[in-house]
C-alpha positions in Angstrom: 81.5 19.7 -39.7 82.2 22.7 -37.7 85.7 23.6 -36.7 84.8 23.0 -33.0 83.1 19.6 -33.5 85.9 18.3 -35.8 88.6 19.2 -33.4 86.7 18.1 -30.3 85.8 14.7 -31.7 89.4 14.0 -32.6 90.4 14.8 -29.1 87.7 12.7 -27.6 88.5 9.6 -29.7 92.2 9.9 -29.4 92.1 10.0 -25.6 89.1 7.4 -25.5 87.2 9.9 -23.4 83.8 8.2 -23.8 85.2 5.2 -22.1 86.9 7.2 -19.4 83.6 9.0 -18.7 81.8 5.6 -18.2 84.6 4.7 -15.7 84.2 7.9 -13.8 86.6 10.5 -15.2 84.4 13.3 -13.8 84.1 11.6 -10.3 87.0 13.4 -8.7 88.4 11.8 -5.6 87.6 14.2 -2.6 90.8 13.0 -1.0 92.6 14.9 -3.8 91.1 18.2 -2.8 92.9 19.9 0.2 89.9 22.0 1.3 86.6 20.3 1.1 84.2 21.5 4.0 80.7 20.5 5.1 78.1 23.3 5.4 75.3 23.6 7.9 73.1 21.4 5.8 75.7 18.6 5.5 76.5 19.4 1.9 80.1 19.4 0.8 81.5 22.8 -0.4 84.8 24.1 -1.8 85.2 27.7 -0.5 87.0 30.2 -2.8 87.5 33.8 -3.8 89.0 35.4 -6.8 91.8 37.7 -5.9 91.4 41.4 -5.2 89.5 43.3 -7.9 89.5 40.4 -10.4 85.7 40.0 -10.5 85.2 43.7 -11.1 87.8 43.5 -13.8 86.1 40.6 -15.5 82.7 42.3 -15.3 84.1 45.6 -16.7 85.8 43.8 -19.6 82.6 41.9 -20.5 80.3 44.9 -20.2 82.7 46.8 -22.5 82.2 44.0 -25.1 78.4 44.2 -24.6 78.6 48.0 -25.1 80.3 47.5 -28.5 77.8 44.9 -29.5 74.9 47.2 -28.7 76.6 50.0 -30.6 77.0 47.8 -33.6 73.4 46.4 -33.6 71.5 49.6 -32.4 73.6 52.1 -34.3 73.9 54.6 -31.4 77.3 54.8 -29.7 77.0 54.7 -25.9 78.7 57.5 -24.0 80.3 55.1 -21.7 80.3 51.5 -20.4 76.9 49.9 -20.4 76.0 48.3 -17.1 73.0 46.1 -16.2 71.4 49.3 -14.9 72.2 51.0 -18.3 74.2 53.7 -16.6 77.3 55.0 -18.6 80.6 54.5 -16.9 84.1 54.7 -18.2 84.6 56.1 -21.8 84.7 53.5 -24.6 87.4 53.3 -27.3 86.0 54.2 -30.8 84.5 51.3 -32.8 85.5 51.0 -36.5 83.0 50.0 -39.2 82.0 46.4 -39.6 85.0 44.4 -40.9 86.0 40.8 -41.3 89.5 41.4 -42.7 92.3 40.2 -40.5 96.0 39.5 -40.3 98.1 37.1 -38.3 99.9 40.0 -36.4 96.6 41.7 -35.6 94.8 38.6 -34.3 97.8 36.9 -32.6 96.4 37.2 -29.1 93.1 35.5 -29.8 94.3 33.1 -32.4 92.9 32.5 -35.9 91.1 29.2 -35.1 89.3 30.8 -32.1 88.4 33.9 -34.2 87.1 31.7 -37.0 84.9 29.7 -34.6 83.5 32.9 -33.0 82.7 34.6 -36.3 81.1 31.5 -37.7 78.9 30.7 -34.8 78.1 34.3 -33.5 76.9 36.5 -36.4 76.6 39.6 -34.3 80.4 39.7 -33.9 83.0 40.9 -36.4 86.7 41.4 -36.3 86.4 45.2 -35.7 84.5 44.5 -32.5 87.0 41.9 -31.3 90.1 43.8 -32.3 88.9 47.0 -30.6 88.0 45.1 -27.5 91.3 43.1 -27.2 93.9 45.7 -28.5 92.3 49.0 -27.4 90.0 48.0 -24.6 89.7 45.7 -21.6 89.7 42.4 -23.5 93.4 41.9 -23.2 93.1 42.5 -19.4 90.4 39.8 -19.1 92.5 37.3 -21.1 95.7 38.1 -19.2 93.8 37.7 -15.9 92.3 34.4 -16.7 95.5 33.1 -18.2 97.4 34.1 -15.1 95.0 32.3 -12.8 95.4 29.1 -14.9 99.3 29.6 -14.9 99.4 29.9 -11.1 96.9 27.0 -10.5 98.9 24.7 -12.8 102.2 25.6 -11.1 100.6 25.0 -7.7 99.5 21.6 -8.9 103.0 20.8 -10.1 104.3 21.8 -6.6 101.8 19.5 -5.1 103.1 16.8 -7.4 99.6 16.1 -8.7 98.2 15.2 -5.4 95.5 17.8 -5.9 93.4 18.8 -9.0 94.2 22.5 -8.3 93.9 23.6 -11.9 90.5 21.9 -12.2 89.3 23.6 -9.0 90.4 26.9 -10.5 88.6 26.2 -13.7 85.4 25.4 -11.7 85.8 28.6 -9.8 86.2 30.6 -13.1 83.1 28.9 -14.5 81.3 29.7 -11.3 82.1 33.4 -11.6 81.6 33.7 -15.4 78.2 32.0 -15.1 77.1 34.6 -12.6 78.5 37.6 -14.5 77.0 36.3 -17.7 73.5 36.3 -16.1 74.0 40.0 -15.3 75.0 40.6 -18.9 71.9 38.8 -20.2 69.8 41.3 -18.3 70.9 44.0 -20.6 68.5 44.1 -23.6 69.9 44.2 -27.0 67.7 45.4 -29.9 66.8 42.6 -32.3 67.8 39.7 -30.1 65.6 37.5 -28.0 66.7 36.6 -24.5 67.4 33.0 -25.6 69.6 34.0 -28.4 71.4 36.7 -26.4 72.1 34.1 -23.7 73.3 31.6 -26.2 75.7 34.1 -27.9 77.2 35.4 -24.6 77.6 31.9 -23.3 79.2 30.6 -26.5 81.5 33.6 -26.6 82.8 33.1 -23.1 83.2 29.3 -23.7 85.3 29.7 -26.9 87.5 32.3 -25.1 88.0 30.0 -22.1 88.9 27.0 -24.4 91.5 29.2 -26.1 93.0 30.4 -22.8 93.2 26.8 -21.4 95.0 25.6 -24.4 97.4 28.5 -24.3 98.0 28.1 -20.5 98.7 24.4 -20.8 101.1 24.9 -23.8 103.1 27.6 -21.9 103.3 25.8 -18.6 104.4 22.6 -20.4 107.2 24.6 -22.0 108.3 25.9 -18.6 108.2 22.5 -17.0 109.1 20.1 -19.8 110.0 17.2 -17.4 106.7 17.2 -15.6 103.8 15.0 -16.8 100.7 17.1 -17.2 98.8 14.7 -19.4 96.2 13.9 -16.7 95.5 17.5 -16.0 95.5 18.3 -19.7 92.9 15.6 -20.3 90.7 16.7 -17.4 90.8 20.5 -18.2 90.1 20.0 -21.9 87.5 17.3 -21.4 85.4 19.3 -19.0 85.5 22.5 -21.0 83.1 22.6 -24.0 81.5 25.0 -26.3 78.4 24.9 -24.2 80.0 25.1 -20.8 78.7 28.7 -20.2 75.4 28.4 -22.2 72.5 27.9 -19.8 69.9 27.0 -22.3 71.5 24.0 -23.8 68.9 23.2 -26.4 70.0 26.4 -28.3 73.3 24.6 -29.0 71.6 22.6 -31.8 68.6 24.9 -32.6 70.3 28.1 -33.7 71.9 28.0 -37.1 75.7 27.8 -37.4 76.0 26.2 -34.0 79.2 24.4 -32.8 77.7 21.0 -33.7 76.5 21.8 -37.3 73.1 20.4 -36.3 69.5 21.7 -36.4 66.4 20.4 -34.6 65.3 18.1 -37.4 68.7 16.5 -37.9 69.2 16.1 -34.2 65.8 14.4 -33.8 66.5 12.1 -36.6 69.9 11.1 -35.4 68.6 10.7 -31.8 65.9 8.3 -33.1 68.5 6.1 -35.0 71.2 6.1 -32.4 69.7 3.8 -29.8 72.2 1.3 -28.5 75.2 3.0 -30.1 78.1 4.8 -28.3 80.5 7.5 -29.3 83.1 5.2 -30.7 84.3 4.5 -34.2 82.0 1.5 -34.5 79.1 3.5 -33.3 79.8 6.3 -35.9 80.0 3.8 -38.7 76.8 2.0 -37.7 74.8 5.3 -37.2 76.1 6.5 -40.7 74.9 3.3 -42.3 71.5 3.7 -40.6 71.1 7.3 -41.7 72.0 6.6 -45.3 69.2 3.9 -45.4 66.7 6.7 -44.5 64.7 8.4 -47.2 64.8 12.1 -46.2 67.4 12.5 -43.5 70.4 12.4 -45.9 68.9 15.1 -48.0 68.2 17.2 -45.0 71.8 16.9 -43.7 73.3 17.7 -47.1 71.1 20.8 -47.4 72.1 22.2 -44.1 75.7 21.4 -44.9 75.5 23.5 -48.1 74.3 26.6 -46.2 77.2 26.2 -43.7 79.6 25.7 -46.5 78.6 28.8 -48.3 78.8 30.9 -45.1 82.3 29.5 -44.4 83.5 30.4 -48.0 82.2 34.0 -47.6 83.9 34.5 -44.2 87.2 33.3 -45.5 86.9 35.4 -48.6 86.1 38.5 -46.5 89.0 37.7 -44.1 91.5 37.7 -47.0 90.0 40.1 -49.6 87.5 42.4 -48.0 87.2 45.7 -49.8 84.5 47.9 -48.3 84.4 50.1 -51.4 82.9 47.3 -53.4 79.1 47.0 -53.4 79.4 43.2 -53.6 81.3 43.1 -50.4 78.5 45.0 -48.6 76.1 42.3 -49.8 78.5 39.5 -48.5 78.8 41.2 -45.1 75.0 41.3 -44.8 74.8 37.6 -45.7 77.1 36.5 -42.9 75.4 38.6 -40.3 72.1 36.8 -40.7 71.2 33.3 -41.7 68.0 34.2 -43.6 69.7 35.5 -46.8 71.8 32.4 -47.1 68.8 30.0 -46.7 66.9 32.1 -49.3 69.7 31.9 -51.9 70.0 28.1 -51.6 66.3 27.4 -51.5 65.2 29.9 -54.2 66.3 29.4 -57.8 66.0 33.0 -58.7 67.9 34.2 -55.7 70.6 31.7 -56.3 71.0 32.9 -59.9 71.1 36.5 -58.9 73.8 35.8 -56.3 75.8 33.6 -58.7 76.1 36.6 -61.1 77.6 38.6 -58.2 80.2 35.9 -57.6 81.1 35.7 -61.2 81.7 39.5 -61.4 84.0 39.2 -58.4 85.8 36.3 -60.0 86.4 38.5 -63.0 87.8 41.3 -60.8 89.9 38.9 -58.8 91.4 36.8 -61.6 94.9 37.9 -60.6 94.4 37.3 -56.8 95.0 33.6 -56.3 93.7 33.5 -52.7 90.5 35.4 -53.4 89.9 33.5 -56.6 90.0 30.1 -54.6 87.2 31.3 -52.2 85.1 32.7 -55.0 85.4 29.6 -57.2 84.4 27.4 -54.2 81.3 29.6 -53.7 80.5 29.3 -57.5 80.9 25.6 -57.6 78.6 25.2 -54.6 76.0 27.4 -56.1 76.1 25.7 -59.5 75.7 22.2 -57.9 72.3 23.2 -56.5 70.2 22.1 -53.5 70.5 18.4 -54.0 74.0 18.2 -55.2 75.3 15.8 -52.5 72.4 13.4 -53.1 73.5 13.1 -56.7 77.0 12.2 -55.6 76.8 9.3 -53.2 80.4 9.6 -52.0 79.9 13.3 -51.0 76.5 12.4 -49.4 78.1 9.7 -47.3 80.8 12.1 -46.2 78.3 14.7 -45.2 76.2 12.2 -43.2 79.3 10.8 -41.5 80.3 14.3 -40.4 76.9 15.0 -39.1 77.0 11.7 -37.2 80.3 12.6 -35.7 79.0 16.0 -34.6 76.0 14.4 -33.0 78.2 12.0 -31.0 80.4 15.0 -30.0 77.3 16.7 -28.7 76.2 13.5 -26.8 79.6 13.3 -25.0 79.4 17.0 -24.2 76.0 16.6 -22.7 77.3 13.9 -20.3 80.2 16.2 -19.4 77.8 19.1 -18.6 76.0 17.0 -16.0 79.2 16.0 -14.2 80.8 19.4 -14.3 77.7 21.3 -13.2 77.5 19.1 -10.2 81.1 20.1 -9.3 80.5 23.8 -10.0 77.7 23.8 -7.5 80.2 22.7 -4.8 82.1 25.9 -5.3 81.2 28.6 -2.7 82.3 32.1 -3.4 82.9 33.5 0.0 82.7 37.1 -1.2 78.9 36.6 -1.4 78.6 36.0 2.3 81.7 37.3 4.2 83.1 40.7 4.9 86.6 41.6 3.6 88.2 41.2 7.0 86.5 37.9 7.4 87.8 36.8 4.0 91.3 37.8 4.9 91.0 35.9 8.2 89.8 32.7 6.5 92.5 33.0 3.9 95.3 33.5 6.5 93.9 30.4 8.3 93.9 28.3 5.2 90.1 28.0 5.0 89.6 29.1 1.4 91.2 28.9 -2.0 92.3 32.2 -3.5 92.6 32.1 -7.3 94.4 35.1 -8.8 97.3 36.0 -11.2 99.2 37.9 -8.4 101.9 36.5 -6.2 99.8 35.3 -3.3 99.6 31.5 -2.8 96.4 29.6 -3.8 95.9 28.0 -0.4 97.7 28.8 2.8 98.8 26.0 5.0 99.3 27.6 8.4 100.1 25.5 11.5 97.1 23.5 12.5 95.0 25.2 15.2 93.9 23.0 18.0 91.3 23.4 20.7 89.8 21.4 23.6 86.1 20.7 23.9 84.1 19.9 27.0 80.7 18.3 26.7 78.4 17.9 29.7 75.4 15.7 29.4 72.6 15.8 32.0 70.0 13.5 30.5 69.9 11.0 33.3 70.3 13.8 35.9 67.3 15.7 34.7 65.2 12.7 34.1 65.7 11.4 37.6 65.2 14.9 39.1 61.9 15.1 37.4 60.9 11.8 38.8 61.7 13.1 42.3 59.6 16.2 41.4 62.1 18.4 43.1 61.3 21.6 41.1 60.0 22.6 37.7 62.4 21.3 35.0 63.0 24.7 33.4 63.7 26.4 36.7 66.0 23.5 37.7 68.1 23.7 34.5 68.5 27.5 34.9 69.3 27.6 38.6 71.0 24.2 39.1 72.8 23.7 35.8 73.3 26.4 33.4 73.7 29.4 35.7 76.2 27.6 38.1 78.2 26.2 35.3 78.5 29.6 33.5 79.4 31.3 36.8 82.1 28.6 37.4 83.5 29.1 33.9 83.5 32.9 34.2 86.7 32.8 36.3 88.5 31.2 33.3 87.4 34.0 31.1 84.0 32.8 29.7 82.9 34.7 26.6 80.5 34.4 23.7 83.3 35.2 21.3 86.9 34.1 21.6 88.5 37.5 22.2 92.0 38.1 23.4 92.5 36.7 26.9 89.4 34.7 26.8 90.2 31.0 27.4 86.7 29.4 27.4 83.8 29.8 25.0 80.3 28.6 24.9 79.8 26.6 21.7 76.3 25.3 22.2 73.5 25.0 24.8 71.0 22.2 24.4 68.0 21.2 26.6 70.1 19.2 29.0 73.6 19.5 27.7 76.3 22.2 27.1 79.4 22.4 24.9 82.3 24.6 25.7 85.7 25.0 24.0 89.0 26.6 25.0 92.4 25.8 26.3 92.7 22.3 27.8 93.9 23.3 31.3 91.0 25.7 31.8 88.5 23.0 30.8 90.1 20.4 33.0 89.8 22.6 36.1 86.3 23.6 35.1 85.4 19.9 34.9 86.4 19.6 38.5 84.3 22.6 39.5 81.2 21.2 37.6 81.4 18.0 39.5 81.5 20.0 42.7 78.4 21.8 41.5 76.7 18.4 41.0 77.7 17.1 44.4 76.4 20.3 46.1 73.0 19.7 44.5 73.0 16.1 45.6 73.5 17.2 49.1 70.8 19.9 48.8 68.4 17.1 47.6 69.5 14.9 50.5 68.7 17.7 53.0 65.2 17.9 51.4 64.6 14.3 52.3 65.2 14.1 56.1 65.3 10.5 57.3 63.6 11.2 60.6 60.0 10.6 59.5 60.9 7.4 57.7 63.0 6.2 60.6 60.3 6.8 63.1 57.9 4.9 60.9 60.3 2.1 60.4 61.9 2.1 63.9 59.5 -0.4 65.5 60.1 -3.0 62.8 63.7 -2.3 62.2 64.9 -2.4 65.8 63.9 -5.5 67.9 62.2 -4.7 71.1 64.2 -5.5 74.3 62.8 -5.7 77.7 63.2 -2.9 80.2 66.3 -2.2 82.0 68.7 0.5 82.9 70.6 0.2 79.7 67.6 0.2 77.3 67.6 4.0 76.6 71.3 4.0 75.7 71.0 1.0 73.4 67.9 2.6 71.8 70.0 5.7 71.1 72.8 3.7 69.7 70.5 1.7 67.5 68.8 4.9 66.3 72.3 6.3 65.4 73.2 3.3 63.5 69.9 3.2 61.6 70.1 7.0 60.8 73.6 6.5 59.4 72.6 3.4 57.4 69.6 5.3 56.0 71.7 8.3 55.1 74.2 6.2 53.3 71.5 4.3 51.4 69.7 7.6 50.5 73.0 9.2 49.4 73.9 6.1 47.4 70.6 6.3 45.7 71.1 9.9 44.8 74.5 9.2 43.4 73.2 6.5 41.2 70.1 8.3 40.1 71.5 11.9 39.6 74.4 11.6 37.3 76.1 13.9 34.7 78.7 12.7 32.3 81.6 14.9 31.2 84.1 14.3 28.4 87.0 16.4 27.1 88.4 16.0 23.6 91.3 17.7 22.0 92.4 18.3 18.4 91.9 20.2 15.2 89.9 23.3 15.8 86.2 23.1 14.6 85.1 25.0 11.5 82.8 28.0 12.2 80.2 28.4 9.5 78.2 31.6 9.4 74.8 31.6 7.7 72.9 34.8 7.0 69.1 34.7 6.6 66.7 37.6 6.1 64.4 36.2 8.8 66.7 34.5 11.3 69.7 36.9 10.9 73.2 35.5 11.4 73.4 31.8 12.6 76.7 30.4 13.7 77.4 26.7 13.4 80.5 24.8 14.5 81.5 21.6 12.8 84.4 19.5 13.9 85.4 15.9 14.5 86.4 16.6 18.1 83.1 18.1 18.8 81.5 14.9 17.7 84.0 12.9 19.8 83.2 14.9 22.9 79.4 14.3 22.4 79.9 10.6 22.1 82.2 10.5 25.1 79.3 11.1 27.6 77.7 7.7 26.6 76.1 5.8 29.4 75.5 2.4 27.8 72.9 0.5 29.8 74.4 -2.9 28.9 77.7 -1.9 30.5 76.0 -0.6 33.6 73.9 -3.8 33.9 77.0 -5.9 33.5 78.8 -3.8 36.2 75.8 -4.2 38.5 75.6 -8.0 38.1 79.3 -8.4 38.8 79.2 -6.2 41.8 76.1 -8.0 43.2 77.7 -11.3 42.6 80.9 -10.4 44.3 79.1 -8.9 47.3 77.3 -12.2 48.0 80.4 -14.3 47.4 82.6 -12.2 49.8 79.8 -11.5 52.2 80.6 -7.8 51.9 77.4 -5.8 51.2 79.4 -2.6 51.5 81.6 -3.4 48.5 81.3 -0.6 45.8 82.9 0.4 42.5 85.8 2.8 42.9 85.5 4.7 39.6 82.8 6.5 37.5 84.0 5.7 34.0 84.1 2.2 32.6 84.5 0.6 29.2 82.9 -2.7 28.7 81.3 -5.1 26.2 77.8 -4.4 25.2 75.5 -6.8 23.4 72.5 -6.1 21.2 70.2 -8.4 19.2 69.0 -7.5 15.8 67.0 -9.2 13.1 68.7 -9.6 9.7 66.6 -8.2 6.8 65.6 -11.6 5.6 64.4 -12.6 9.1 62.6 -9.3 9.6 60.8 -9.4 6.3 59.8 -13.1 6.9 58.4 -12.3 10.3 56.5 -9.3 9.1 55.1 -11.3 6.1 54.1 -14.1 8.4 52.4 -11.8 10.8 50.5 -10.0 8.0 49.3 -13.3 6.7 48.6 -14.7 10.2 50.8 -17.6 9.3 51.8 -19.2 12.7 54.0 -21.8 11.1 55.9 -19.1 9.3 56.5 -17.2 12.6 57.7 -20.5 14.1 60.1 -21.0 11.2 61.5 -17.5 11.6 62.0 -18.1 15.4 63.8 -21.4 14.8 66.1 -19.7 12.3 66.7 -16.9 14.7 67.5 -19.3 17.5 69.9 -21.2 15.3 71.8 -18.0 14.3 71.9 -16.7 17.9 73.3 -20.1 19.1 75.9 -19.9 16.3 76.9 -16.4 17.5 77.1 -17.3 21.1 79.2 -20.4 20.2 81.6 -18.2 18.3 81.8 -15.7 21.1 82.6 -18.3 23.8 85.3 -19.7 21.5 86.9 -16.2 21.3 85.8 -15.5 17.7 83.7 -12.8 16.2 80.0 -13.7 15.9 79.1 -14.9 12.4 75.4 -15.5 12.6 74.5 -11.8 12.2 71.9 -11.5 15.0 74.2 -10.9 18.1 76.1 -7.6 17.8 79.0 -7.1 20.2 80.6 -3.8 20.7 82.8 -2.0 23.2 80.9 0.8 24.9 81.3 3.3 27.8 79.4 4.1 30.9 80.5 7.6 31.9 79.1 9.2 35.1 82.3 11.0 35.9 85.0 13.0 34.0 86.5 11.4 31.0 89.1 12.7 28.5 91.1 11.4 25.6 94.8 10.6 25.7 95.2 13.6 23.2 93.6 15.9 25.7 95.8 14.6 28.6 99.0 15.0 26.6 97.9 18.5 25.6 97.2 19.3 29.3 100.7 18.1 30.2 102.3 20.2 27.5 100.3 23.3 28.4 101.1 23.1 32.2 104.6 21.7 32.1 106.1 24.8 33.6 103.7 25.0 36.7 102.6 21.4 37.4 104.5 18.3 38.2 103.4 15.3 36.0 104.4 11.7 36.4 102.8 8.3 35.6 102.5 5.3 37.9 101.3 1.7 37.6 100.2 -0.5 40.6 98.9 -4.1 40.7 95.6 -4.5 42.6 97.3 -7.0 44.9 99.7 -4.2 46.2 96.9 -1.8 47.0 96.2 -1.0 50.7 94.0 -3.4 52.4 91.3 -0.9 53.1 91.0 -0.1 49.4 90.8 -3.8 48.5 88.1 -4.3 51.2 85.9 -1.4 50.2 86.2 -1.5 46.4 85.8 -4.0 43.6 88.6 -3.8 41.0 88.0 -5.4 37.6 91.6 -5.1 36.4 94.7 -6.8 37.8 96.8 -3.6 37.3 95.8 0.0 37.4 97.7 2.8 35.4 97.5 6.3 36.6 98.9 9.7 35.6 99.4 12.2 38.5 99.5 15.9 38.2 100.6 18.1 41.2 100.4 21.8 41.2 103.7 23.2 42.6 102.2 26.1 44.5 103.5 26.6 48.1 100.9 25.5 50.6 98.0 23.1 49.9 98.7 20.8 47.1 96.3 20.4 44.2 96.4 16.8 43.0 94.7 15.5 39.9 94.7 11.8 39.4 94.0 10.4 35.9 93.2 6.7 35.5 93.7 4.9 32.2 90.3 3.3 31.4 91.0 1.7 28.0 90.6 2.0 24.3 87.4 2.6 22.5 86.2 3.3 19.0 83.2 5.8 19.2 80.2 5.4 17.0 80.9 7.1 13.7 84.7 6.7 14.1 84.9 2.9 13.7 87.3 3.2 10.8 89.8 5.3 12.6 92.3 4.6 15.4 90.7 3.8 18.7 90.8 6.5 21.3 92.6 5.9 24.7 90.2 7.1 27.4 91.3 8.4 30.8 89.2 9.3 33.9 89.9 12.3 35.9 89.1 11.0 39.4 86.5 13.0 41.3 88.0 14.6 44.4 84.9 14.0 46.3 84.9 10.3 45.9 85.8 8.0 48.7 88.4 6.1 46.5 90.3 9.3 45.6 90.8 10.3 49.3 91.8 6.9 50.5 94.1 6.4 47.4 95.7 9.8 48.1 96.3 8.8 51.7 97.7 5.3 51.1 99.6 5.7 47.9 99.6 9.0 45.9 101.2 11.2 48.6 104.1 8.8 48.9 104.5 8.8 45.1 104.5 12.6 45.0 107.3 12.8 47.5 109.3 10.3 45.5 108.7 12.3 42.3 109.7 15.6 44.0 113.0 14.1 45.3 113.7 12.7 41.9 113.1 16.0 40.3 115.3 17.8 42.9 118.2 15.4 42.2 117.9 15.7 38.4 
């Protein structure tokens, strides 16, 4: 078994990783990631950058290594660093002749186990290349840089007390960058190597280096923080990093000889065929080993491949300890480890094996006093003397070889499962350097909108004070639809002249702008066919909301003027006014009746316009929306704003028809009961209970099936069951319980034809204007309202709660009256805390003016006196 597979399997089984994978080890909880955003397509992304010039340093270090490899394989020394465009760059350190000899002091940075794995699996490497690259070139810079990134990420995770997988996110970012740079490297052609093999070698090299760096980083951080338990992080980082992490063509991992799993295509296919129903556990290993040993040819194939690997391992260890480039025999051994073909020829051809055995025996004679060299040479001699089928002749050795192959196979199967999970997470990583300018990256970093992984002193993720903003959504759907029915003007012209243009003009005095520059307090976020979204500071948006309602009222009056009542009145006058006989007072009575009729008609027409032509406004306040910038060759730059408070504002303009119907029925019933046809609703924002009826899936499917089959009895059965469930729901509802039948849905909904805002927005307005506006709250029972208010308006609550804001300017007062409407969970926010909704009373409404006259003015005087005293 290869060094990698043996160590990897021990780790997997010791930590019961296969079982953890089945239970979702790789399914990381998004709540444990501090910055997880949604892009314009709704996909989750983790934005990041590598610090400063880190990517350039990584690229230069790897290109330097490629330059050394090209020099070694092609024989011609490059003048400088080879780039994907094959243009020379910085001078290269000189490369020594091919050598495999090493010492602990020389190879301390990379470590002997990693060096052994690299040299065994990647024949184009030798210690001369690696030593030059690490000790005299940019290899040490690369390793120090990656080690520093892991150190800082691990320390950040410790500071977060394990609440975030910071080190794992850093590892995913590193893999993301290395994959991209590796693809650049693979575009550099190397003589004698196919693209597939070159891609495999570079991916394997980077994977082994990263495995070594992770182990080193974890060991050093654990020594620095001995009391902190890093076992979970250790397990996650090591499990998700494999020999094939950076190999794109995964099949090469068991096709190319001397791979990390000690397998070839034939052995892999045979084990795959026999492994059905078995898992990577001790029992599975034992069962698959037993199945393989019962096969006819597969054990022989495994043992043969093991002999080739064993011989190569002996040669590499011998060259490491005893290499002498003056000996001809050593030149032959170096050639053998740099290509698999000579090894297979020696072990498959009797004459070649005999010739090579003589070489080994000469070396044994020369090294009879060198115990270390003699051990390696005698191992090679014993392997060659046993012959091709030696393991088959010795059943115990054969069973051991098969078991190791089975263990390697299961290691590969676990790694395959890991690759799928890790790659899914790597795709979530979004390198902002690919799409943002340096100044935009700095801005996002300062605002805590991206991770910055580096080895310098800057923090991984900034946590600035949370930016907040207000959002105003205006919805004209009903307004435009009813206007179209009246056929006042062409719709496009109406929207331009009566909606967008007046609103933009009204907003301009608050500093309207496309971009939020200094001094600009309102910004256009989006314009839809019959809606507009603005953002900015809360006070500007509240005052703008008042202006917008005045714009709407102006248009209502304009429409009213275009429908003069005279023609209709003249047409109706004979029927509407009873004829009275002649007399001196008839002309005066006729004029009085005409005046009454005109006034009644005007009121009726105006009421119709108020009902039909409505626009709802809603203001939300909270965390500032994320701005996402998309660049496209065809469409250019597209800006998208995504935020929870934008969604709340859009839902706040709901005009639920069931709530409106309920209000109309209550109003109609109260008018009849009180004999007061002039009774009206005082407010424009209401929260009420809405009902909807749905068919459960079983009823829906049953009904559809019965209709298709033209089964009348089946339809009747469905209807009876539906009636039963509906009755059960209504019974539960009348008893004060939640409906259980599943067909009657009850929800609280809003009907908004006025100006609504959240309690958060109101509190922000108070905080923002505390220095210039007097604020106080007041509650009053309906029974204590002025008689005229009670006579003219229908109140659905026993007590009304208000919040009053009075501008302190000398002269005419500006009074804003906010009414508490109630609590509501908007669609899509059902799991969160309900929003307390307020209505900003329209200053053109009859209730507002009467309420001001009878109550609010007195309350203001009381509040001013109280403030003066205190």
